[in-house]
C-alpha positions, 0 to 999 in steps of 0.5 A: 359529751356524749350524755348532752348530745344524747340528751339534745336528740332525745329533747328534739325527738320529744319535741317533733312528736309533739308537734306531730301530736298537736298537728293531728289534734288540731286535724282530726276532724278533716283526716277523718272527713277525707279518709271516709271519702277515700274509703268510700271510692275504695269501697265503690271500686271493689263494688263495682268489679262485684256487680258488673255483668258477665260480658263485662267480667270477660272484658275485665279478664282479658284486660288483666291477661293481655296486660300480665302477658305483655309485661312478661314479654317487653322490656321495661323502660324503667328511666321512661316509667320514672319519668311519666309517673313524675311528670303524672304526680306533678300534675295531679299535686298542682291540680289538687294545690289549684283546685284546694286554693279556691273555695269553688274548687274543694268538690274537684278534690273531694272527687280526686280523693274518692277516684285514687280510692275508687282505682286502688278497689278497682285494680285489687278487685279486678286482680283478685277476680281474674288470678284468685285470692291468693295470687290476686292478693300477692300480685296486688301487694308487690304492684300497688302497696309499696308505693301507696304506703307512701302515696295515700298519705300524702294525697290524704294530707294534701286533701286536708291541707285543702279542706283546711284551708277552704275552712279558714277562707270561709271564716276570714275572708281578710286578703291577708289572711287569705294570702298567709294561708295559701302560702302555708298550703303551698309549701305543705303541698310543696312537702307532699309532692317531695312525698309523692315523688319518693313514691313513684320512685319506688314505684318505678325503681322497686315495685316494677322490677319485683313485678317483673321478676314474679309476673312470670310465676303468676 
């Protein structure tokens, strides 16, 4: 009995791996496009910090120091933060889903992907500039990496779904095909929303608590 159960589990695992391999194979071009756009935004965010004037660098320094000081002193209302994170992420996913469901909305989707990359690059570069390389990277790892391990792949995958829908509508504009593709896109968007909700929980309940504990040493 145990041998049969083990065999079934192995077959199910093999099937899931095969499905994942097929999915990546069928969407590799779209993933490359979306990842390049995200990395371009990330690069621009880093370069923006490196090329601003002294007055702007002073403003960035003041902002980061004020943020850290406020973080040290105030009590964090974790349920409120979690609620805000979830609301913002729901708005983000709905915006991408809606924009991706229209032919003219795909530039908005690509713009969102690039902007999220820019924000990440800007944040890491700002912390590194103000706190120094070691402290800046440490702070960035705690503040940004944990939730982004899930968030970034989810938003990239959502961008790929939008791009695939756009391509499908251009190839076949029949109402029935469009309807089917939008349903697929909607189901996939809901799955990605769940993943992004998990990242929001990690940010509010794990990353913020760790930051609160270590920020006094920064």
